[in-house]
N, C-alpha and C positions, 0 to 999 in steps of 0.2 A: 448615382450623382446626382444632386439637387439642381435643374434648370436656371440660366439668371430670371425665369420669368417664376418658377416658383422660389427663391429666392426673396423677389422682389415679392409679390405675394405676401409670403410669412412675414416679412420686416415690415408690410403695409398692414395687416393685421395687431400685430403685434403692438405698432406705432415705433416703430427703431429709425430714425431717420439719417442715426449714423449708416447702421446697415446701408439702408437703402442706398444711402451716398457713394459709400463704397462700390457697388453695382455699376457706376455711371467710370466711361472717362474722362479722365481731367473736365476734361472742354465737353464731357455729355451738356446735352439738352431735353428737358421736359417738356411738352405742350400738352395738354390740358385743355379740350371743346366744349367738355361736359357742361363745366358752368355755364354755357350761353342758352343751353335748354330750361335754364332757368332763371333766364332775361340780367346775367352777370358777365361780367368780361371770362374771354378766354386766358388759361393762364403759360406762360410761358418763362423757364426758367432755364440758363444756360451757367454751365461749372457747376462740378461737384460742390466746391463751396456752398455758392450758394440752392444748390439741391438740400442738401443738408437742413439751411437753414429753413426755407420755406416747409417742409416737412416737419422740423422741428417745431417751429409755428403753430401747424397745421396741426400735428397731434396735442400741442397744447391746451388748444382752441377747442379739443374735445376729440380730437382724429377723426376717421372717416369709418362708417361702418361696411363693409366689406363683407359680400356674400355671394355666394354662390359662381364660388372661380374656377373656368376650366380652361385648359391651358393646350394652345395648339401647334406646335412649333414656334415661330416665334409671334405669336397672337396670343391675346389672354382677355378670355370673355369674363364679366361681372357687375354685378348690380353695385349700386350704393346709394345707402340710404342717406340723404339731406334730410332730414326732418321727416313730413308723413312720405313724400317723393322719393320716389325709388327711379335710379338714374339706370338703362343698359350701357355699359359701355365697355368698348373696343375699345383695346392697346395692342401696339405694338410697336416691335422694337428693332432696329440694326445695331448691329453688332460687330466690332473693332476688338481681336487680343480678347475674347472673353469678358468685356465689361460691354454694359449700353452705352453707344454714342447716342442714340435717340432715341426715345420711347415718345409716342403719340397717341392720346385719348381722346375718343369721341364719343357719342353718347349716341343711341340709335331709336 
């Protein structure tokens, strides 16, 4: 059986916003600090419905080029290509009732 992060990674690569949102609790949170490495504001989204909307809009704009995924327990390390820039990211989740309660991403 695939772990939450394996499913998350699959949906992220496929551009499936609905599938990604379904992995979160109703009031789950997604926080991504990686954009700050590009001089942009960090992303903070709360609630399954808003998470689906956020990722839906992201995927409509061309999605994310995710590479080199490695999962270890509740942490996932991966690269995200943004134009010619590649960000090394680390995401860590907190789980509740077999769903993602919180997912936080930092770029290193």
